N, C-alpha and C positions, 0 to 999 in steps of 0.2 A: 623372243619376239615381244614379250610384254615390257621388256626394258626400254625398247626403242619406240617412242610414239611417233606419229606422223609429223608432229611439229618439229622434231629434231632431225628428220630425214631431209637431206639436201637433194634438190632436184638433179636430174641427169644432166641438164644443160649447165648447171652450176659446177658440177663435177668435171664436165668436159672443158669448160672455160678455165677452171683451176688447173687442170692437167696441161692444157695448152700453154698457159702462162708459166707454169713450172718448167715445162720443157723448153720454153723460149728463153728462160733465164738460167738454164742448166749450164753448169761449168764443166770443163773437160775433166774427166776422172771422177765425176760424181756418180755414185751408185744409184740403182733404181729405187732402193729403199729411201735414200735421201730425197730423191725427187718426189716420191710418194708423200713423205713427211712435209715437204714444201707445199705440195698440192693440198694436203689436208689443212695446213695453216691458211692457205689462200681461201679454201672453202669456208673455214671458220670466219675469216674476214668478210667474205661475201655474205654469210649468214648474219653476222653482226650488223653489217651495213643495211641489209634488208630490214632487219628488226628495228634499227634506228629510224629508217625512213617510214616504216609502218607506224611507229610510235609518234613521229612528227605529224604524220597525216591524221592520226586519231586526235591528237591535241588540236590541230588546226580545225578539224571537223567539230570538235567540242566547242572551240571558241566561236566558230561561225554559227553554230546552232544556238549558243548562248546569246550572241549578238542579235540574231534573228528573232529570238524570243523576246529580247528586251525592246526591240524596235517595233514589233507587231502591236503591242498594246497602245503605244503612243500614237501609232498611225491610225489605229481605230478611233482613238479620242479625237484626233485631228479631223477625221472624216465625220464624226458625229457633230462636232461643233463647227458649223459653217457660219461665217459672218455674212450678214446681209449688207453689202456695201451699196449704198445709194449715192449717186452723184447728183448733188443739188446744184443747179445752175442759177446764176444770179439773174434777176429779172431785168436788169438794165439793157443787155444786148437785145433781148426779145422786145422790150418796150420801144427801143430805138428803131428796130426793124419795122414794127407795126406803125409807128409814127411816120417813118419815112414813106412807107407804102400809102398811108392815108394822105400824106402831103402830096405825093406824086399823083394819086388819083384825083385829088381836089384840083391840082394845077391843070390836069388833063381836061377835066370837065369845065373849068373856067375858060379855057381857050377854045 
């Protein structure tokens, strides 16, 4: 029992799937032992596929974590440094508006 760790044990569903596939591709005249060997090969393939997918997922998680760590400090700096944007308007439009209102009120009082 010490030889086999839990990591190398294949789940019951994977064994069932492998056996169904092996039986589905079984040739006439093929013995049960040959079918079992084919099922074992399919099980190993399933295990390798799962291991590859887990490795890819770990690598992706590492890359995402690294990217998040790199963007977090720069975001903090952007939040700390806020530019005070002031919109300075030209005095001419306001001056013309006041002059127009003054001229209008002067015209109104003259008549």
